[in-house]
MIDOSE-1310 file (N, C-alpha, C; in nm, 2 decimals, decimal comma, always signed):
residues 192
myld	-2,42/+1,16/+0,19/-2,50/+1,28/+0,13/-2,41/+1,41/+0,12; -2,34/+1,44/+0,23/-2,27/+1,55/+0,25/-2,14/+1,55/+0,15; -2,10/+1,44/+0,12/-1,98/+1,42/+0,03/-2,04/+1,46/-0,11; -2,15/+1,40/-0,15/-2,21/+1,42/-0,29/-2,23/+1,57/-0,31
neqy	-2,26/+1,64/-0,20/-2,31/+1,78/-0,21/-2,18/+1,88/-0,18; -2,06/+1,80/-0,18/-1,93/+1,88/-0,15/-1,94/+1,95/-0,03; -2,01/+1,91/+0,08/-2,02/+1,98/+0,21/-1,91/+1,90/+0,29; -1,78/+1,94/+0,28/-1,68/+1,87/+0,34/-1,66/+1,87/+0,49
seal	-1,70/+2,01/+0,54/-1,70/+2,02/+0,68/-1,80/+1,94/+0,76; -1,92/+1,93/+0,70/-2,02/+1,85/+0,77/-1,99/+1,71/+0,76; -1,93/+1,67/+0,64/-1,89/+1,53/+0,62/-1,78/+1,49/+0,72; -1,68/+1,58/+0,74/-1,58/+1,55/+0,85/-1,64/+1,54/+0,99
dcfd	-1,73/+1,63/+1,02/-1,80/+1,60/+1,14/-1,86/+1,47/+1,16; -1,94/+1,42/+1,06/-1,99/+1,29/+1,06/-1,90/+1,18/+1,07; -1,79/+1,18/+0,99/-1,67/+1,09/+1,00/-1,61/+1,08/+1,14; -1,58/+1,19/+1,21/-1,53/+1,21/+1,32/-1,62/+1,15/+1,43
yiid	-1,75/+1,17/+1,41/-1,85/+1,11/+1,51/-1,84/+0,95/+1,49; -1,85/+0,91/+1,38/-1,84/+0,76/+1,35/-1,70/+0,70/+1,41; -1,59/+0,77/+1,39/-1,47/+0,72/+1,44/-1,47/+0,71/+1,59; -1,53/+0,81/+1,66/-1,54/+0,82/+1,81/-1,64/+0,72/+1,86
khss	-1,75/+0,71/+1,81/-1,87/+0,64/+1,87/-1,89/+0,50/+1,81; -1,85/+0,48/+1,69/-1,87/+0,35/+1,62/-1,75/+0,29/+1,57; -1,66/+0,23/+1,66/-1,54/+0,19/+1,62/-1,53/+0,08/+1,52; -1,64/+0,00/+1,50/-1,64/-0,10/+1,39/-1,64/-0,05/+1,26
fasi	-1,67/+0,07/+1,25/-1,68/+0,15/+1,12/-1,57/+0,25/+1,10; -1,48/+0,26/+1,20/-1,38/+0,35/+1,19/-1,29/+0,35/+1,07; -1,26/+0,23/+1,03/-1,16/+0,21/+0,92/-1,21/+0,28/+0,80; -1,33/+0,26/+0,76/-1,39/+0,32/+0,64/-1,42/+0,47/+0,67
alyy	-1,45/+0,51/+0,79/-1,47/+0,65/+0,81/-1,33/+0,73/+0,79; -1,23/+0,67/+0,85/-1,10/+0,73/+0,83/-1,06/+0,74/+0,68; -1,09/+0,63/+0,60/-1,07/+0,64/+0,46/-1,14/+0,76/+0,38; -1,27/+0,77/+0,41/-1,34/+0,89/+0,36/-1,31/+1,02/+0,42
kafc	-1,26/+1,02/+0,55/-1,22/+1,14/+0,61/-1,09/+1,20/+0,53; -1,01/+1,11/+0,48/-0,89/+1,16/+0,42/-0,94/+1,23/+0,29; -1,03/+1,17/+0,22/-1,08/+1,23/+0,10/-1,14/+1,37/+0,13; -1,22/+1,39/+0,23/-1,28/+1,52/+0,27/-1,17/+1,62/+0,30
iihk	-1,07/+1,57/+0,38/-0,95/+1,67/+0,41/-0,89/+1,72/+0,29; -0,86/+1,64/+0,19/-0,80/+1,68/+0,06/-0,88/+1,79/+0,00; -1,02/+1,75/-0,01/-1,10/+1,85/-0,08/-1,13/+1,96/+0,00; -1,15/+1,96/+0,12/-1,17/+2,07/+0,21/-1,06/+2,17/+0,21
eggg	-0,95/+2,12/+0,23/-0,83/+2,22/+0,24/-0,74/+2,24/+0,13; -0,79/+2,21/+0,01/-0,73/+2,24/-0,12/-0,61/+2,15/-0,17; -0,60/+2,05/-0,10/-0,48/+1,96/-0,15/-0,33/+2,01/-0,13; -0,32/+2,11/-0,04/-0,19/+2,16/+0,00/-0,11/+2,04/+0,08
fdak	+0,01/+2,09/+0,11/+0,10/+2,00/+0,19/+0,05/+1,95/+0,32; +0,00/+2,05/+0,40/-0,06/+2,02/+0,53/-0,18/+1,93/+0,51; -0,27/+1,95/+0,41/-0,38/+1,87/+0,40/-0,33/+1,73/+0,35; -0,24/+1,72/+0,28/-0,17/+1,59/+0,24/-0,13/+1,51/+0,35
vkak	-0,06/+1,58/+0,45/+0,00/+1,51/+0,56/-0,11/+1,46/+0,64; -0,23/+1,55/+0,68/-0,33/+1,51/+0,76/-0,41/+1,40/+0,69; -0,42/+1,39/+0,56/-0,50/+1,28/+0,50/-0,41/+1,16/+0,50; -0,28/+1,16/+0,49/-0,19/+1,06/+0,49/-0,19/+0,99/+0,64
valk	-0,21/+1,07/+0,74/-0,22/+1,01/+0,88/-0,36/+0,93/+0,88; -0,46/+0,99/+0,83/-0,59/+0,92/+0,84/-0,59/+0,79/+0,76; -0,53/+0,80/+0,64/-0,52/+0,68/+0,56/-0,43/+0,57/+0,61; -0,32/+0,61/+0,69/-0,24/+0,51/+0,75/-0,31/+0,44/+0,87
kslm	-0,40/+0,52/+0,94/-0,48/+0,45/+1,05/-0,57/+0,37/+1,00; -0,64/+0,41/+0,89/-0,74/+0,32/+0,82/-0,68/+0,20/+0,76; -0,56/+0,21/+0,70/-0,49/+0,09/+0,64/-0,46/+0,00/+0,75; -0,40/+0,04/+0,87/-0,39/-0,06/+0,98/-0,52/-0,13/+1,02
mled	-0,62/-0,07/+1,03/-0,75/-0,12/+1,08/-0,81/-0,22/+0,96; -0,79/-0,18/+0,84/-0,85/-0,26/+0,74/-0,76/-0,39/+0,72; -0,63/-0,38/+0,74/-0,55/-0,50/+0,73/-0,58/-0,59/+0,85; -0,60/-0,54/+0,96/-0,64/-0,62/+1,07/-0,77/-0,69/+1,06
drsr	-0,87/-0,61/+1,00/-1,01/-0,67/+0,97/-0,98/-0,78/+0,87; -0,91/-0,76/+0,76/-0,89/-0,86/+0,66/-0,82/-0,99/+0,72; -0,72/-0,97/+0,79/-0,65/-1,08/+0,84/-0,74/-1,16/+0,94; -0,82/-1,10/+1,02/-0,92/-1,16/+1,11/-1,03/-1,23/+1,01
ilsr	-1,06/-1,17/+0,92/-1,17/-1,25/+0,84/-1,11/-1,37/+0,76; -0,98/-1,35/+0,70/-0,92/-1,46/+0,65/-0,89/-1,58/+0,74; -0,86/-1,54/+0,87/-0,83/-1,65/+0,97/-0,95/-1,72/+1,00; -1,07/-1,64/+1,02/-1,20/-1,70/+1,04/-1,24/-1,79/+0,93
nqil	-1,21/-1,75/+0,80/-1,25/-1,82/+0,69/-1,17/-1,95/+0,69; -1,04/-1,96/+0,72/-0,96/-2,07/+0,72/-1,00/-2,18/+0,82; -1,05/-2,12/+0,92/-1,11/-2,21/+1,03/-1,25/-2,27/+0,99; -1,33/-2,19/+0,93/-1,45/-2,24/+0,87/-1,44/-2,36/+0,76
ksin	-1,34/-2,34/+0,68/-1,31/-2,44/+0,59/-1,24/-2,56/+0,64; -1,17/-2,55/+0,75/-1,12/-2,67/+0,81/-1,22/-2,75/+0,88; -1,33/-2,67/+0,95/-1,44/-2,74/+1,01/-1,52/-2,81/+0,90; -1,54/-2,74/+0,79/-1,63/-2,80/+0,69/-1,55/-2,92/+0,63
evar	-1,42/-2,91/+0,62/-1,35/-3,04/+0,56/-1,37/-3,16/+0,67; -1,36/-3,13/+0,79/-1,37/-3,25/+0,89/-1,52/-3,30/+0,88; -1,62/-3,20/+0,89/-1,76/-3,24/+0,86/-1,79/-3,32/+0,75; -1,73/-3,29/+0,63/-1,75/-3,35/+0,51/-1,68/-3,49/+0,50
srgk	-1,57/-3,50/+0,56/-1,51/-3,64/+0,58/-1,59/-3,73/+0,67; -1,67/-3,68/+0,75/-1,77/-3,76/+0,83/-1,91/-3,78/+0,77; -1,92/-3,72/+0,65/-2,04/-3,73/+0,57/-2,15/-3,63/+0,60; -2,11/-3,53/+0,68/-2,21/-3,43/+0,73/-2,20/-3,29/+0,68
gles	-2,09/-3,26/+0,61/-2,06/-3,13/+0,55/-2,13/-3,10/+0,44; -2,13/-2,97/+0,39/-2,19/-2,93/+0,27/-2,08/-2,90/+0,16; -2,12/-2,93/+0,04/-2,02/-2,90/-0,07/-2,00/-2,74/-0,08; -2,11/-2,68/-0,06/-2,10/-2,53/-0,06/-2,11/-2,46/+0,08
ncfa	-2,01/-2,37/+0,11/-2,01/-2,32/+0,24/-2,04/-2,15/+0,21; -2,16/-2,12/+0,23/-2,21/-1,98/+0,19/-2,14/-1,88/+0,28; -2,12/-1,91/+0,42/-2,07/-1,82/+0,51/-1,90/-1,80/+0,47; -1,84/-1,90/+0,43/-1,71/-1,89/+0,38/-1,70/-1,80/+0,25
kqne	-1,79/-1,82/+0,16/-1,80/-1,74/+0,04/-1,82/-1,59/+0,08; -1,90/-1,56/+0,17/-1,94/-1,43/+0,22/-1,81/-1,37/+0,28; -1,74/-1,45/+0,35/-1,61/-1,39/+0,41/-1,51/-1,36/+0,31; -1,50/-1,45/+0,20/-1,40/-1,43/+0,10/-1,44/-1,29/+0,03
geaq	-1,57/-1,28/+0,00/-1,61/-1,16/-0,06/-1,58/-1,04/+0,02; -1,60/-1,04/+0,15/-1,57/-0,92/+0,24/-1,42/-0,90/+0,24; -1,34/-1,01/+0,24/-1,20/-0,98/+0,24/-1,15/-0,91/+0,11; -1,21/-0,96/-0,01/-1,18/-0,91/-0,13/-1,22/-0,75/-0,14
llsv	-1,33/-0,72/-0,07/-1,37/-0,57/-0,07/-1,27/-0,50/+0,01; -1,23/-0,54/+0,12/-1,13/-0,49/+0,20/-1,00/-0,46/+0,13; -0,96/-0,58/+0,05/-0,85/-0,57/-0,04/-0,85/-0,45/-0,13; -0,96/-0,42/-0,18/-0,97/-0,31/-0,27/-0,95/-0,18/-0,21
hina	-1,01/-0,16/-0,09/-0,98/-0,04/-0,01/-0,83/-0,02/+0,03; -0,77/-0,14/+0,08/-0,62/-0,15/+0,11/-0,54/-0,12/-0,01; -0,55/-0,17/-0,13/-0,48/-0,13/-0,25/-0,50/+0,01/-0,28; -0,62/+0,07/-0,26/-0,64/+0,21/-0,30/-0,56/+0,30/-0,20
insa	-0,57/+0,26/-0,08/-0,49/+0,35/+0,02/-0,33/+0,33/-0,02; -0,28/+0,20/-0,03/-0,15/+0,20/-0,07/-0,11/+0,27/-0,18; -0,19/+0,27/-0,29/-0,17/+0,35/-0,41/-0,17/+0,50/-0,38; -0,25/+0,55/-0,28/-0,26/+0,68/-0,25/-0,14/+0,74/-0,16
igse	-0,10/+0,65/-0,06/+0,01/+0,70/+0,02/+0,14/+0,66/-0,02; +0,15/+0,56/-0,12/+0,29/+0,52/-0,17/+0,35/+0,42/-0,06; +0,47/+0,37/-0,10/+0,53/+0,29/-0,01/+0,67/+0,35/+0,04; +0,70/+0,33/+0,16/+0,84/+0,38/+0,20/+0,94/+0,29/+0,15
ispd	+1,05/+0,36/+0,11/+1,17/+0,29/+0,05/+1,28/+0,27/+0,16; +1,33/+0,15/+0,17/+1,45/+0,11/+0,25/+1,54/+0,03/+0,17; +1,67/+0,01/+0,22/+1,75/-0,08/+0,15/+1,70/-0,21/+0,13; +1,61/-0,25/+0,22/+1,55/-0,39/+0,19/+1,45/-0,40/+0,07
cfna	+1,40/-0,29/+0,02/+1,33/-0,29/-0,10/+1,42/-0,33/-0,23; +1,55/-0,33/-0,21/+1,63/-0,36/-0,32/+1,70/-0,50/-0,31; +1,66/-0,57/-0,21/+1,69/-0,70/-0,20/+1,64/-0,80/-0,30; +1,73/-0,88/-0,37/+1,68/-0,97/-0,48/+1,80/-1,06/-0,48
pgii	+1,76/-1,17/-0,57/+1,87/-1,27/-0,58/+1,98/-1,22/-0,65; +1,98/-1,13/-0,74/+2,10/-1,08/-0,80/+2,18/-0,98/-0,72; +2,12/-0,93/-0,61/+2,19/-0,82/-0,53/+2,24/-0,90/-0,41; +2,38/-0,88/-0,39/+2,43/-0,96/-0,28/+2,51/-0,88/-0,18
gdqs	+2,53/-0,91/-0,07/+2,61/-0,83/+0,02/+2,54/-0,70/+0,06; +2,62/-0,59/+0,06/+2,56/-0,46/+0,10/+2,54/-0,39/-0,03; +2,52/-0,44/-0,14/+2,47/-0,37/-0,26/+2,34/-0,29/-0,25; +2,25/-0,36/-0,18/+2,12/-0,29/-0,18/+2,13/-0,17/-0,09
qklf	+2,22/-0,17/+0,01/+2,25/-0,05/+0,10/+2,32/+0,06/+0,00; +2,41/+0,02/-0,08/+2,48/+0,10/-0,16/+2,38/+0,17/-0,26; +2,30/+0,10/-0,33/+2,20/+0,14/-0,41/+2,11/+0,24/-0,35; +2,06/+0,21/-0,23/+1,98/+0,30/-0,16/+2,06/+0,44/-0,12
dell	+2,18/+0,43/-0,07/+2,26/+0,55/-0,05/+2,28/+0,63/-0,16; +2,30/+0,57/-0,28/+2,31/+0,65/-0,39/+2,19/+0,73/-0,43; +2,07/+0,66/-0,41/+1,94/+0,72/-0,44/+1,92/+0,84/-0,35; +1,96/+0,83/-0,22/+1,94/+0,94/-0,12/+2,03/+1,06/-0,15
kdqy	+2,15/+1,04/-0,22/+2,23/+1,16/-0,24/+2,16/+1,24/-0,34; +2,06/+1,20/-0,43/+1,97/+1,27/-0,51/+2,05/+1,35/-0,61; +2,16/+1,29/-0,66/+2,24/+1,36/-0,76/+2,16/+1,36/-0,90; +2,06/+1,28/-0,90/+1,98/+1,25/-1,02/+1,84/+1,33/-1,04
giik	+1,82/+1,40/-0,92/+1,69/+1,49/-0,93/+1,56/+1,40/-0,92; +1,57/+1,29/-0,86/+1,45/+1,19/-0,85/+1,37/+1,21/-0,72; +1,43/+1,27/-0,63/+1,36/+1,30/-0,49/+1,28/+1,42/-0,50; +1,15/+1,42/-0,48/+1,06/+1,53/-0,49/+1,00/+1,55/-0,36
dfri	+1,02/+1,65/-0,28/+0,98/+1,67/-0,14/+1,02/+1,56/-0,06; +0,92/+1,46/-0,02/+0,95/+1,35/+0,06/+0,92/+1,22/-0,01; +0,94/+1,23/-0,15/+0,89/+1,10/-0,22/+0,97/+1,10/-0,35; +0,99/+0,99/-0,41/+1,07/+0,97/-0,52/+0,98/+1,00/-0,65
skkc	+1,04/+1,06/-0,74/+0,98/+1,10/-0,86/+0,90/+0,99/-0,92; +0,78/+1,00/-0,97/+0,72/+0,90/-1,05/+0,79/+0,86/-1,17; +0,88/+0,95/-1,23/+0,96/+0,93/-1,34/+1,05/+0,82/-1,31; +1,09/+0,79/-1,20/+1,19/+0,69/-1,16/+1,12/+0,56/-1,16
vias	+1,15/+0,46/-1,24/+1,09/+0,33/-1,23/+1,19/+0,23/-1,23; +1,17/+0,15/-1,13/+1,27/+0,03/-1,10/+1,20/-0,09/-1,16; +1,23/-0,15/-1,26/+1,17/-0,27/-1,32/+1,27/-0,39/-1,31; +1,23/-0,50/-1,38/+1,32/-0,62/-1,37/+1,40/-0,65/-1,49
kvli	+1,49/-0,56/-1,50/+1,59/-0,57/-1,63/+1,73/-0,55/-1,56; +1,82/-0,52/-1,65/+1,96/-0,51/-1,60/+1,99/-0,36/-1,58; +2,04/-0,32/-1,46/+2,08/-0,19/-1,43/+2,18/-0,13/-1,54; +2,29/-0,18/-1,55/+2,40/-0,13/-1,65/+2,47/-0,25/-1,68
qdha	+2,48/-0,28/-1,81/+2,57/-0,40/-1,86/+2,69/-0,34/-1,92; +2,68/-0,24/-2,00/+2,80/-0,20/-2,07/+2,82/-0,05/-2,08; +2,92/+0,01/-2,15/+2,93/+0,15/-2,15/+2,81/+0,21/-2,23; +2,76/+0,15/-2,33/+2,65/+0,21/-2,41/+2,52/+0,22/-2,31
eqer	+2,50/+0,12/-2,24/+2,39/+0,12/-2,14/+2,41/+0,23/-2,04; +2,53/+0,24/-2,00/+2,55/+0,35/-1,90/+2,53/+0,48/-1,95; +2,57/+0,51/-2,07/+2,55/+0,64/-2,13/+2,40/+0,67/-2,15; +2,32/+0,56/-2,18/+2,17/+0,58/-2,19/+2,12/+0,62/-2,06
irwp	+2,16/+0,56/-1,95/+2,09/+0,58/-1,82/+2,17/+0,70/-1,76; +2,30/+0,73/-1,77/+2,37/+0,84/-1,72/+2,37/+0,84/-1,56; +2,39/+0,71/-1,51/+2,41/+0,71/-1,37/+2,54/+0,64/-1,34; +2,65/+0,71/-1,36/+2,78/+0,65/-1,35/+2,81/+0,59/-1,21
nlsr	+2,76/+0,66/-1,09/+2,79/+0,60/-0,97/+2,72/+0,47/-0,93; +2,62/+0,45/-1,00/+2,54/+0,32/-0,99/+2,60/+0,22/-1,07; +2,68/+0,25/-1,18/+2,73/+0,13/-1,27/+2,83/+0,06/-1,19; +2,89/+0,10/-1,10/+3,01/+0,03/-1,01/+2,94/-0,08/-0,94
lkir	+2,80/-0,08/-0,92/+2,73/-0,19/-0,82/+2,72/-0,31/-0,90; +2,72/-0,30/-1,04/+2,69/-0,42/-1,12/+2,59/-0,51/-1,08; +2,47/-0,45/-1,07/+2,36/-0,53/-1,02/+2,29/-0,59/-1,14; +2,26/-0,71/-1,13/+2,19/-0,79/-1,25/+2,05/-0,79/-1,22
nyei	+1,96/-0,80/-1,31/+1,82/-0,82/-1,31/+1,74/-0,68/-1,26; +1,80/-0,57/-1,25/+1,72/-0,46/-1,22/+1,76/-0,34/-1,30; +1,67/-0,26/-1,34/+1,69/-0,15/-1,43/+1,65/-0,01/-1,35; +1,70/+0,08/-1,36/+1,65/+0,21/-1,32/+1,64/+0,31/-1,43
């Protein structure tokens, strides 16, 4: 109700109370707490940092919950299979379907958080079948030099897209991309 009325201070108090007193609901409370922080504090850098901290905590908790539910669901399916092989199991397992639905709902929140906070980039992000040896580290080091203006604050610009094509094949392609330092890596199956 406080969120609907844009009373973010009151909403933050409620979410903090839930986080402190009702740990089973803390993951979702942290999720919405981040929303309140951004709106209350105007979306500045400090607000984004605070919101990101809340989202990362929420993400860890939601991933743990989803993992627990999926594990429980796998056990239920195994028990049902054994029971059915003995002629006692049901064709439909409503509890397993409920668990699957709950895991899917958690996945929606997890995906939203990952989209909001972005992903950290490391040399391992560039590992692929066409990249061998220390080429992923070289590519990462080139990006960090930021000669191309793609690093904005503490993130890579949204204008930089890495897709599944060829980085640079020939001189014409090199001129189109204008990343001469990366051309010597001769990476196949990736395009910047």
